[in-house]
N, C-alpha and C positions, 0 to 999 in steps of 0.2 A: 745407504750410508749418509749421502748428502741430504736426502730426504729427512732422516732422523735428526741430523744436525740442524737442519732448518727449523723443524719442529720445536727443538730445544731453544734455539734463539727466539723462535716466536713466543715461547712461554716466558722467557726472560724479559722480552719487550712488553708482554701483557703485565707482568708483575711490576715493572719500572712505571709503566703509564698509571697504573692504580696508585702506586706510592706517590707519584708526582702529583696526583689529584688530592691525596691526603695532606702532603707537604703544603700545597697551596692553600688548602682550607685552614691548616694550623697557622700558616703565616697570617692570613686574613683574621683569624682569632686573635693572634697577638696584637695586631693593629688595632683591633676593636677594644682589647683590654687596655692598650695605651690610652685611647681616647676616654675610657671610663675613668682612668687614673688621673688624666688631666682635668676631666670635669669634677671629679671628687677634690683635687687640689684647689681648684677654683672655688668651689662650694665652701670648703673649710677654711680658706684664706679670707673669704668675705663674711663668714659667720661672726656675728657680734652678739654679745650678751644683751638679753633683753632688759636687764636691770630691774625687772619687776614692774615697769610702768608702761610697757607697750602692749599691743594687741597679742592675742593668742595666735593669731595668723601671721606673725612677724616672720619672715624669712621663708615662708611656705612656698613661694614661686621658686626661689633658688632650690629648694629641695625637689620640688616637682621637676624642674629642668635636669637635676641630677638623675632622678629616677627615670625620666623620659630617655636620657642618654643611654642609662643602663638596658632599658627595655629594647632600644633601638639596636644595640650592640648584640643583645641576646638573640634578637630576631634574625639578624644577619647571621650569626653563628648557626642558628637552626637550620637556616636556608642552606649554608655552606655544607653542613655535615649531613643533610638529608637529601635534598633535591639535587644539588650540585654534584654531590658524590655519586648519586644514582645516575645521573647524566654521564659522568666520567666512566662509571662502570659499564654502562651500556656502549658507549663509545669504544672503550678498550676491548669489550667482547666482540663488537663487529670488526674492529681492526685485527684482532687475533684471528678471528674466523677467516677474514679476507686473505691474511697472509698464509693461513694453512692451506686455503683453496688454491692459491698461487703455487705453492709448494706441490701440491697433488697435480695441478696441471703440468708442472715441470716434468713430472714422471713420464708423461705421455700416455699413450694407450696401452692397456694391458696386453700381453702376448695372446695371440690366437693360433691354436695348433690345428692344422688341417681344415677341410671344408666342413660346414655343418651337415649333419647327417640327415637322411630323409626319413620321415616318418612312415611307418606302414600304413596302409589304407584301413579306414575304420569299417567295422562290420556292423551294419545297422539291422541286418536281417535277423540275427541271433537274438537281439533285444527285442524285436518285433514278435518273434515266436514265443519268447517267454511271457511277453504281456498278454498274449492271446491265450496261452496255457493258463496263466493265473485267472483271466476272466472266465474261462470256461469251468475252471474248478469252483469258482465263487457261484456261477450260474447253476451248476449241478447240485451244490449244497443248498441253494434256495428252492430248487425244483423238489428236493427230497424233504423239505419243510412244508411246502405247499400241497403235496399229493396226500389225500386222506388215507389213513392207515386202516386196512381191513384186516380183522383178526383171521387167522388161518383157519380153514375148514378142517375139523378134525373129524375122522370116521369113527363113529362110536359104535359100530357094529363089530361084534366079536366072532371069529370063525373058531369053531371048536371042531 
């Protein structure tokens, strides 16, 4: 009863550990999105109309900075939701298995009933005799193949 309750508790702990990892990744994703939002605000607040007399590359560096910030945040998100979640899953599985092993150890040794039984002695002689008998039967079949066959002598004389 206590063992089963401990296993149930371990499953709950495993689930909470995994959900904590997902919540942390989503929190980091939210912080990254705030940074992209701030960078977009800065970009659009500085943006000026070129008025037709400026270079075609006017404002390109600001736009590159915005795209760089977006790429940086997407890379962090990808890392959070792939590698870091995989690490968290592996850690949660190890923690769960360790807790289950401790619960099994708390049960103690399984009960043993009586002394171990003695095995009867082995009979090697019968096996050896069967092996010899098989060898002899093979040898006699080869002997029958190697001896020349002589046709039987038929007595052609008739007694009247």
